[in-house]
VOZAKOL-470417 format. One line per field, with one value per residue (C-alpha): x, y, z; residue number from 1. Coordinates in pm, whole numbers, plus 50000, padded with zeros to 5 digits. Each point is the difference from the previous one (the first is absolute). Layout:
# residues N
X X / ...
Y Y / ...
Z Z / ...
i NUM / ...
This chain:
# residues 415
X 62093 / 50086 / 50331 / 49821 / 49834 / 50324 / 50190 / 49725 / 49987 / 50374 / 49979 / 49713 / 50185 / 50308 / 49809 / 49795 / 50147 / 49838 / 50058 / 50276 / 49992 / 49982 / 50294 / 50203 / 49924 / 50100 / 50322 / 50094 / 49937 / 50204 / 50288 / 50009 / 50021 / 50277 / 50195 / 50014 / 50060 / 50310 / 50267 / 49809 / 50323 / 50271 / 50342 / 50153 / 49835 / 50252 / 49734 / 49756 / 50264 / 50128 / 49645 / 49945 / 50320 / 50187 / 50371 / 50094 / 50324 / 49969 / 49768 / 49709 / 49921 / 49714 / 49922 / 49700 / 49880 / 50252 / 49775 / 49917 / 50140 / 50370 / 50017 / 50038 / 49823 / 49696 / 49986 / 50038 / 49731 / 49755 / 50052 / 49956 / 49671 / 49876 / 49883 / 50060 / 50085 / 49640 / 49901 / 50280 / 49858 / 49675 / 50162 / 50160 / 50231 / 50136 / 50030 / 50191 / 50239 / 50079 / 50037 / 50250 / 50220 / 50207 / 50020 / 50164 / 50239 / 50105 / 50080 / 49705 / 49863 / 49632 / 49754 / 49732 / 49662 / 50001 / 49698 / 49898 / 49895 / 49676 / 49835 / 49822 / 49813 / 49929 / 49825 / 49775 / 49899 / 50234 / 50147 / 50379 / 50160 / 50347 / 50013 / 50307 / 50310 / 49806 / 50001 / 49711 / 49697 / 49655 / 49791 / 49695 / 50120 / 49760 / 49931 / 49741 / 49873 / 49697 / 50234 / 50142 / 49649 / 49947 / 50277 / 49902 / 49974 / 50234 / 50205 / 50040 / 50372 / 49989 / 49759 / 50135 / 50370 / 49988 / 50250 / 50256 / 49945 / 50033 / 50330 / 50128 / 49934 / 50150 / 50320 / 50059 / 49947 / 50259 / 50250 / 49976 / 50016 / 50319 / 50163 / 50016 / 49850 / 49984 / 49716 / 49731 / 49905 / 49642 / 49913 / 49744 / 49994 / 49890 / 49667 / 50131 / 50193 / 49687 / 49788 / 50265 / 49966 / 49623 / 49939 / 50301 / 50036 / 50378 / 50321 / 50126 / 49681 / 49736 / 50231 / 49811 / 49664 / 50063 / 50078 / 49706 / 49769 / 50141 / 49951 / 49673 / 49829 / 50149 / 49704 / 49965 / 50376 / 49995 / 49716 / 50185 / 50321 / 49807 / 49862 / 50345 / 50146 / 49742 / 50088 / 50377 / 49970 / 49795 / 50230 / 50322 / 49845 / 49891 / 50353 / 50134 / 49732 / 50111 / 50366 / 50167 / 50270 / 50039 / 49777 / 50114 / 49782 / 50093 / 49901 / 50155 / 49858 / 50136 / 50139 / 49649 / 49855 / 50092 / 50132 / 49696 / 49762 / 50217 / 49955 / 49632 / 49894 / 50268 / 50151 / 49674 / 49955 / 50354 / 49937 / 49684 / 50166 / 50283 / 49769 / 49764 / 50270 / 50197 / 49687 / 49932 / 50359 / 50224 / 50296 / 49998 / 50247 / 49850 / 50212 / 49902 / 50121 / 49879 / 50207 / 50079 / 49844 / 50291 / 49880 / 49744 / 50255 / 49934 / 49625 / 50040 / 50215 / 49736 / 49731 / 50181 / 50177 / 50288 / 50214 / 50022 / 50109 / 50236 / 49986 / 50293 / 49949 / 50096 / 50329 / 50113 / 50232 / 49724 / 49694 / 50096 / 50070 / 49671 / 49803 / 50181 / 49919 / 49639 / 49974 / 50143 / 49751 / 49712 / 50134 / 50060 / 50271 / 50159 / 49933 / 49871 / 50232 / 50064 / 49997 / 50182 / 50141 / 50254 / 49964 / 49880 / 50154 / 50337 / 49886 / 49905 / 50137 / 50164 / 50023 / 50041 / 50315 / 50245 / 49922 / 50325 / 49897 / 49662 / 50147 / 50152 / 49667 / 49825 / 50256 / 49952 / 49624 / 50056 / 50252 / 49770 / 49688 / 50163 / 49949 / 49766 / 49624 / 50036 / 49837 / 50211 / 49796 / 49978 / 49873 / 49780 / 49900 / 50188 / 49878 / 50111 / 50331 / 50214 / 50278 / 49923 / 50373 / 50013 / 49688 / 50163 / 50315 / 49795 / 49821 / 50323 / 50181 / 49726 / 50045 / 50381 / 50055 / 49738 / 50135 / 50344 / 49868 / 49792 / 50295 / 50193 / 49730 / 49792 / 49636 / 49742 / 50231 / 50194 / 50345
Y 62747 / 49918 / 50088 / 50250 / 50168 / 50022 / 50134 / 50246 / 50125 / 50073 / 50169 / 50222 / 50101 / 50083 / 50204 / 50204 / 49994 / 50198 / 50375 / 50001 / 50377 / 50062 / 49767 / 50181 / 50335 / 49861 / 49856 / 50337 / 50174 / 49740 / 50027 / 50377 / 49957 / 49740 / 50220 / 50269 / 49758 / 49863 / 49836 / 50087 / 50057 / 49772 / 50160 / 49663 / 49929 / 49745 / 49728 / 50213 / 50116 / 49648 / 49875 / 50269 / 49902 / 50316 / 49998 / 49967 / 50060 / 49670 / 49701 / 50021 / 49703 / 49867 / 49642 / 49771 / 49950 / 50256 / 50047 / 49710 / 49679 / 50038 / 50316 / 49956 / 50332 / 49864 / 49689 / 50214 / 50242 / 49724 / 49839 / 50334 / 50057 / 49647 / 49967 / 49762 / 50111 / 50039 / 50191 / 50250 / 50078 / 50130 / 50301 / 50277 / 50088 / 49644 / 49992 / 50327 / 49888 / 49668 / 50165 / 50246 / 49743 / 49895 / 50363 / 50090 / 49705 / 49992 / 50266 / 49897 / 50210 / 49920 / 49890 / 49746 / 49986 / 49729 / 49792 / 49663 / 49888 / 49843 / 50317 / 50020 / 49672 / 50099 / 50306 / 49760 / 49828 / 49700 / 49925 / 50000 / 49868 / 49936 / 49680 / 49992 / 49900 / 49900 / 50320 / 50175 / 49778 / 50024 / 49762 / 49997 / 50023 / 50023 / 49638 / 50041 / 50274 / 50021 / 50125 / 50265 / 50111 / 50105 / 50261 / 50367 / 50152 / 50285 / 50128 / 50349 / 49982 / 50324 / 49832 / 49644 / 50092 / 50344 / 49898 / 49921 / 50335 / 50176 / 49815 / 50147 / 50349 / 49919 / 49858 / 50311 / 50211 / 49796 / 50004 / 50379 / 50027 / 49793 / 50177 / 49681 / 50129 / 49695 / 49876 / 49778 / 49693 / 49880 / 49651 / 49733 / 49637 / 49939 / 49828 / 49651 / 49991 / 50110 / 49734 / 49739 / 50074 / 50051 / 49650 / 49820 / 50140 / 50034 / 49997 / 49655 / 49790 / 49943 / 50155 / 49845 / 50151 / 50321 / 49821 / 49767 / 50303 / 50141 / 49674 / 49879 / 50335 / 50237 / 50239 / 50028 / 50043 / 50288 / 50162 / 49963 / 50132 / 50297 / 50082 / 49967 / 50223 / 50268 / 49996 / 50000 / 50301 / 50197 / 49897 / 50098 / 50320 / 50094 / 49941 / 50236 / 50253 / 49985 / 50063 / 49678 / 50107 / 49664 / 49692 / 49637 / 49719 / 49655 / 49699 / 49772 / 49665 / 49964 / 49662 / 49859 / 50097 / 49858 / 50240 / 49959 / 50080 / 50287 / 50176 / 49907 / 50090 / 50190 / 50229 / 50175 / 50102 / 50138 / 50185 / 50162 / 50099 / 50175 / 50173 / 50134 / 50111 / 50173 / 50191 / 50106 / 50050 / 50056 / 50126 / 49717 / 49725 / 49653 / 49698 / 49647 / 49668 / 49671 / 49769 / 49662 / 50120 / 50187 / 49904 / 50279 / 50284 / 50116 / 49995 / 50208 / 50245 / 50025 / 50057 / 50313 / 49900 / 50239 / 49754 / 49624 / 49797 / 49709 / 49685 / 49768 / 49794 / 50281 / 50002 / 50352 / 50027 / 49920 / 50171 / 50356 / 49898 / 49812 / 50298 / 50238 / 49777 / 49978 / 50379 / 50049 / 49750 / 50190 / 50335 / 50116 / 50260 / 49816 / 49681 / 50020 / 50022 / 49679 / 49913 / 49724 / 49751 / 49933 / 49658 / 50042 / 49662 / 50177 / 50210 / 49707 / 50028 / 49656 / 49875 / 50325 / 50167 / 50144 / 50367 / 50098 / 49827 / 50170 / 50298 / 49773 / 49827 / 50338 / 50127 / 49688 / 50062 / 50364 / 49903 / 49740 / 50220 / 50341 / 50267 / 50231 / 49947 / 49755 / 49982 / 49765 / 49755 / 49632 / 49721 / 49878 / 50142 / 49993 / 49703 / 50088 / 49815 / 50268 / 50181 / 50375 / 50071 / 49821 / 50184 / 50330 / 49894 / 49928 / 50336 / 50192 / 49798 / 50064 / 50373 / 50002 / 49753 / 50152 / 50351 / 49875 / 49822 / 50300 / 50236 / 49761 / 50033 / 49687 / 50008 / 49728 / 49755 / 49728 / 50124
Z 60319 / 49639 / 49835 / 49778 / 50296 / 50198 / 49701 / 49916 / 50358 / 50000 / 49659 / 50109 / 50314 / 49796 / 49743 / 50238 / 50347 / 50280 / 49981 / 49737 / 49948 / 50373 / 50060 / 49734 / 50167 / 50339 / 49858 / 49854 / 50333 / 50188 / 49750 / 50046 / 50375 / 49972 / 49757 / 50266 / 50285 / 50175 / 49783 / 49684 / 49806 / 50146 / 50019 / 49911 / 49666 / 49867 / 49985 / 49807 / 49752 / 49943 / 49944 / 49738 / 49820 / 50099 / 50078 / 50366 / 50185 / 50187 / 49978 / 50244 / 50222 / 50209 / 50103 / 49987 / 50359 / 50123 / 50305 / 50225 / 50138 / 49927 / 50213 / 50377 / 50056 / 49816 / 50217 / 50312 / 49887 / 49910 / 50340 / 50178 / 49819 / 50070 / 49639 / 49714 / 49647 / 49883 / 50312 / 49945 / 49657 / 50148 / 50173 / 49788 / 50290 / 50008 / 49623 / 49992 / 50274 / 49832 / 49659 / 50146 / 50175 / 49695 / 49883 / 50330 / 49995 / 49632 / 49739 / 49783 / 49716 / 50058 / 50265 / 49918 / 50167 / 50267 / 49907 / 49857 / 49654 / 50127 / 50131 / 49663 / 50048 / 50360 / 49859 / 49806 / 50322 / 49975 / 50341 / 50036 / 50318 / 50137 / 50209 / 50221 / 49806 / 49688 / 49796 / 49828 / 49946 / 49839 / 50212 / 49772 / 49640 / 49706 / 49916 / 49724 / 49766 / 50230 / 50274 / 49766 / 49907 / 50363 / 49984 / 49975 / 49653 / 50092 / 50293 / 50139 / 50074 / 50201 / 50239 / 50006 / 49978 / 50154 / 50268 / 49728 / 49832 / 50334 / 50042 / 49673 / 50130 / 50339 / 49849 / 49791 / 50311 / 50186 / 49712 / 50000 / 50379 / 50016 / 49706 / 49791 / 49679 / 49773 / 49778 / 50144 / 49796 / 50009 / 49885 / 49934 / 49902 / 49643 / 49925 / 49917 / 50329 / 50187 / 49826 / 50084 / 50373 / 49988 / 49861 / 50150 / 50350 / 50026 / 49799 / 50100 / 49987 / 49733 / 49743 / 49706 / 50095 / 49806 / 49675 / 50060 / 50017 / 49677 / 49812 / 50155 / 50052 / 49741 / 49978 / 50376 / 50034 / 49755 / 50191 / 50330 / 49847 / 49858 / 50344 / 50157 / 49728 / 50073 / 50369 / 49939 / 49770 / 50252 / 50285 / 49825 / 49867 / 50352 / 50129 / 49735 / 50089 / 50363 / 49917 / 49883 / 49753 / 49822 / 49965 / 50000 / 49862 / 50133 / 49791 / 50258 / 49893 / 49647 / 50103 / 50024 / 49663 / 49660 / 49738 / 49774 / 50285 / 50117 / 49666 / 49981 / 50355 / 50192 / 49737 / 49900 / 50365 / 50015 / 49674 / 50132 / 50328 / 49815 / 49753 / 50264 / 50243 / 49725 / 49902 / 50358 / 50120 / 49696 / 50207 / 50257 / 49900 / 49980 / 50094 / 49895 / 50139 / 49853 / 50218 / 49843 / 49674 / 49847 / 49652 / 50050 / 50017 / 49639 / 50064 / 50314 / 49806 / 49727 / 50264 / 50120 / 50322 / 50056 / 50196 / 49950 / 50301 / 49944 / 50208 / 50068 / 49683 / 49760 / 49812 / 50081 / 49702 / 49751 / 50144 / 49905 / 49640 / 49982 / 50130 / 49763 / 49703 / 50113 / 50035 / 49653 / 49856 / 50164 / 49883 / 50357 / 50053 / 50293 / 50195 / 50356 / 50297 / 50189 / 50368 / 50186 / 50048 / 50277 / 50159 / 50361 / 50088 / 49987 / 50298 / 50222 / 50351 / 50001 / 49641 / 49806 / 49880 / 50251 / 50050 / 49830 / 49676 / 49962 / 49812 / 49736 / 49937 / 49980 / 49751 / 49786 / 49982 / 49905 / 49735 / 49848 / 49997 / 49960 / 50269 / 49806 / 49952 / 50286 / 50342 / 50208 / 50201 / 50080 / 49776 / 50288 / 50335 / 50328 / 50204 / 50354 / 50035 / 49838 / 50186 / 50026 / 49976 / 49663 / 49884 / 50092 / 49816 / 49688 / 50005 / 50053 / 49733 / 49742 / 50050 / 50005 / 49718 / 49771 / 50053 / 49901 / 49690 / 49891 / 50040 / 49775 / 49734 / 50057 / 49889 / 49938 / 49825 / 50177 / 50101
i 1 / 2 / 3 / 4 / 5 / 6 / 7 / 8 / 9 / 10 / 11 / 12 / 13 / 14 / 15 / 16 / 17 / 18 / 19 / 20 / 21 / 22 / 23 / 24 / 25 / 26 / 27 / 28 / 29 / 30 / 31 / 32 / 33 / 34 / 35 / 36 / 37 / 38 / 39 / 40 / 41 / 42 / 43 / 44 / 45 / 46 / 47 / 48 / 49 / 50 / 51 / 52 / 53 / 54 / 55 / 56 / 57 / 58 / 59 / 60 / 61 / 62 / 63 / 64 / 65 / 66 / 67 / 68 / 69 / 70 / 71 / 72 / 73 / 74 / 75 / 76 / 77 / 78 / 79 / 80 / 81 / 82 / 83 / 84 / 85 / 86 / 87 / 88 / 89 / 90 / 91 / 92 / 93 / 94 / 95 / 96 / 97 / 98 / 99 / 100 / 101 / 102 / 103 / 104 / 105 / 106 / 107 / 108 / 109 / 110 / 111 / 112 / 113 / 114 / 115 / 116 / 117 / 118 / 119 / 120 / 121 / 122 / 123 / 124 / 125 / 126 / 127 / 128 / 129 / 130 / 131 / 132 / 133 / 134 / 135 / 136 / 137 / 138 / 139 / 140 / 141 / 142 / 143 / 144 / 145 / 146 / 147 / 148 / 149 / 150 / 151 / 152 / 153 / 154 / 155 / 156 / 157 / 158 / 159 / 160 / 161 / 162 / 163 / 164 / 165 / 166 / 167 / 168 / 169 / 170 / 171 / 172 / 173 / 174 / 175 / 176 / 177 / 178 / 179 / 180 / 181 / 182 / 183 / 184 / 185 / 186 / 187 / 188 / 189 / 190 / 191 / 192 / 193 / 194 / 195 / 196 / 197 / 198 / 199 / 200 / 201 / 202 / 203 / 204 / 205 / 206 / 207 / 208 / 209 / 210 / 211 / 212 / 213 / 214 / 215 / 216 / 217 / 218 / 219 / 220 / 221 / 222 / 223 / 224 / 225 / 226 / 227 / 228 / 229 / 230 / 231 / 232 / 233 / 234 / 235 / 236 / 237 / 238 / 239 / 240 / 241 / 242 / 243 / 244 / 245 / 246 / 247 / 248 / 249 / 250 / 251 / 252 / 253 / 254 / 255 / 256 / 257 / 258 / 259 / 260 / 261 / 262 / 263 / 264 / 265 / 266 / 267 / 268 / 269 / 270 / 271 / 272 / 273 / 274 / 275 / 276 / 277 / 278 / 279 / 280 / 281 / 282 / 283 / 284 / 285 / 286 / 287 / 288 / 289 / 290 / 291 / 292 / 293 / 294 / 295 / 296 / 297 / 298 / 299 / 300 / 301 / 302 / 303 / 304 / 305 / 306 / 307 / 308 / 309 / 310 / 311 / 312 / 313 / 314 / 315 / 316 / 317 / 318 / 319 / 320 / 321 / 322 / 323 / 324 / 325 / 326 / 327 / 328 / 329 / 330 / 331 / 332 / 333 / 334 / 335 / 336 / 337 / 338 / 339 / 340 / 341 / 342 / 343 / 344 / 345 / 346 / 347 / 348 / 349 / 350 / 351 / 352 / 353 / 354 / 355 / 356 / 357 / 358 / 359 / 360 / 361 / 362 / 363 / 364 / 365 / 366 / 367 / 368 / 369 / 370 / 371 / 372 / 373 / 374 / 375 / 376 / 377 / 378 / 379 / 380 / 381 / 382 / 383 / 384 / 385 / 386 / 387 / 388 / 389 / 390 / 391 / 392 / 393 / 394 / 395 / 396 / 397 / 398 / 399 / 400 / 401 / 402 / 403 / 404 / 405 / 406 / 407 / 408 / 409 / 410 / 411 / 412 / 413 / 414 / 415
């Protein structure tokens, strides 16, 4: 199929879409049900208030990959179920249990849906596997535009990803049942990250394939990114409809795209995601993370993301001033809140800081970023070798140290 045909097909699907009015009616009905359902208004709303820029009495905290391999209870549960990671994701009961495990162990201020970033390309019919010990893998990536032309024009996320949406409902039920009323974060990978995996297969191999597509097949890449953007919007919107209180967009593969191409190909997708979700769900905070592409923070702010996630490369002392200057230049009343960026290496079981020094490192982060309009998190995800005792020490220190700083009058400026 020609570039023009592929691009036109994606554009037509985006303009029309099957049953748009019917889908809008169904979304409204689902939102009403979720609004009356379990954990609809979390008692602990620190995360939501911080995301909206409201004052908080202590800095909220959650952690990338807070569920999973670093927890012994996760490893025990996975073994007892006789399932691998991807197989757990198919059953809402398994998803709810694994999501709840870190909430039970740590004093976290949010749960995050236990899922994977590649479920979106699975919904398009691209196979995703998990060979033993080798991580997530796409065995048959898209090698040519002709492969991309075989993808469906649109996806009914309630059919293809219905198990994920059922998991959102089930998690809120379990949060309410256990009296742990915190917000639930839904999430998706961003379109460039999805294209990167769809054409490359995995994160460690074929890392130049994504850029090769952008440069050799620009029209087809735009069409594929447009399709992925459509699906991401519908997927995230459906999560909000089902009761997710906040939405996180992960642009995880910023390392593998040049800055020029990021602005040309990736940023327009992020812009459209923010615009559409803000129109559909104006009260649901939207969190953006363009890992290894921190130059894009002002663009994400301009797009309307409520919270900008900081990776480990950011100079904490400068980033607030930069975002304030950018907001003033755009005529915005205030800059977005920020999220991050504790180094997970400090939590490593063998090579990290001693447990007694975690509080000092947490306090330093809070002093450099300021404890208000901040969601404390990591600058990269937990990898499985972290000490749960050190993780607990971090969570508790964030709360104690931020409360002390806020009582002393600290805000968003470095202390």
